[in-house]
C-alpha positions as CSV (number, residue, x, y, z in Angstrom):
1,M,65.3,-5.1,277.5
2,A,68.0,-5.7,274.9
3,K,67.7,-8.5,272.4
4,V,70.4,-10.4,270.5
5,V,70.9,-9.1,267.0
6,C,73.5,-11.8,266.1
7,S,75.3,-14.6,267.9
8,D,78.1,-16.8,266.7
9,R,78.2,-20.5,267.7
10,H,81.3,-22.7,267.3
11,L,81.3,-26.5,266.8
12,T,84.2,-28.1,268.7
13,E,85.3,-31.4,270.1
14,N,83.2,-30.6,273.2
15,G,80.1,-29.7,271.2
16,W,78.6,-26.3,270.3
17,V,79.9,-23.3,272.3
18,S,78.7,-19.7,272.3
19,G,80.8,-17.0,270.7
20,T,80.6,-13.3,270.0
21,E,77.2,-11.7,270.5
22,R,75.8,-8.3,269.4
23,W,72.8,-6.8,271.1
24,D,70.3,-4.3,269.7
25,D,71.3,-1.7,272.4
26,G,74.8,-1.7,270.8
27,T,76.5,-4.0,273.3
28,L,79.1,-6.3,271.8
29,T,80.5,-9.2,273.7
30,L,83.6,-10.4,271.8
31,V,84.6,-14.0,272.3
32,S,87.5,-15.5,270.4
33,P,86.7,-18.8,268.7
34,P,88.2,-21.9,270.4
35,S,91.3,-23.1,268.7
36,E,89.7,-26.5,268.0
37,T,86.7,-24.9,266.2
38,A,85.5,-27.1,263.2
39,M,82.7,-24.8,262.1
40,T,81.2,-21.5,263.0
41,V,77.6,-20.5,262.3
42,R,75.9,-17.1,262.9
43,Y,72.3,-16.7,264.1
44,S,71.1,-13.3,262.9
45,V,67.9,-11.5,263.8
46,P,67.3,-8.7,261.3
47,L,64.8,-5.9,262.1
48,H,62.3,-6.5,259.3
49,R,62.9,-10.1,258.3
50,P,62.7,-13.6,260.0
51,P,65.9,-14.7,261.8
52,F,68.3,-16.9,259.9
53,V,71.4,-19.0,260.3
54,T,74.5,-18.8,258.0
55,T,77.8,-20.7,258.0
56,Q,80.7,-18.3,258.6
57,W,83.5,-20.8,258.4
58,K,84.2,-24.6,258.4
59,T,87.2,-26.8,258.3
60,D,88.3,-28.6,255.2
61,K,88.7,-31.8,257.2
62,T,85.6,-33.5,256.0
63,D,85.8,-36.6,258.1
64,R,86.3,-34.6,261.4
65,L,83.4,-32.3,260.6
66,N,81.0,-35.1,259.7
67,D,82.0,-37.0,262.9
68,L,81.2,-33.8,264.9
69,F,77.8,-33.4,263.0
70,E,76.9,-37.0,264.0
71,K,77.9,-36.4,267.7
72,F,76.5,-32.9,268.2
73,G,74.2,-32.1,265.3
74,K,74.5,-29.9,262.3
75,L,73.2,-26.9,264.2
76,P,73.2,-25.9,267.9
77,E,70.2,-27.5,269.6
78,D,68.4,-24.2,270.3
79,L,68.5,-23.3,266.6
80,R,67.3,-26.7,265.2
81,D,63.6,-26.0,265.8
82,L,63.5,-22.8,263.8
83,D,61.3,-23.1,260.8
84,H,63.7,-20.9,258.8
85,A,66.9,-22.6,260.0
86,P,68.6,-24.4,257.0
87,E,70.1,-27.8,257.4
88,A,73.8,-27.5,257.3
89,T,75.3,-29.6,254.5
90,P,78.4,-31.7,255.4
91,V,81.5,-30.6,253.6
92,G,82.0,-32.3,250.3
93,E,78.3,-32.9,249.7
94,D,76.3,-30.9,247.2
95,A,73.8,-28.4,248.7
């Protein structure tokens, strides 16, 4: 059975939504980011390392992004419990 190698998630006014996914069998499901995307993160599962989350893009509208963080969280719910998932830092704050 194929497993996800990487998956994009987009933070929007409606919450976190799924985006493009790449599977270990070579399958690629391309999904365009919603036009109202405020931030995109990528969940990656490398072959010989633990999975990790990276920020791919985020808006420069700090207030909007921080409002969405408060409403929907800094990461999608299914990625928050990962021991290796870093806390996303709101725009404008030091890491």
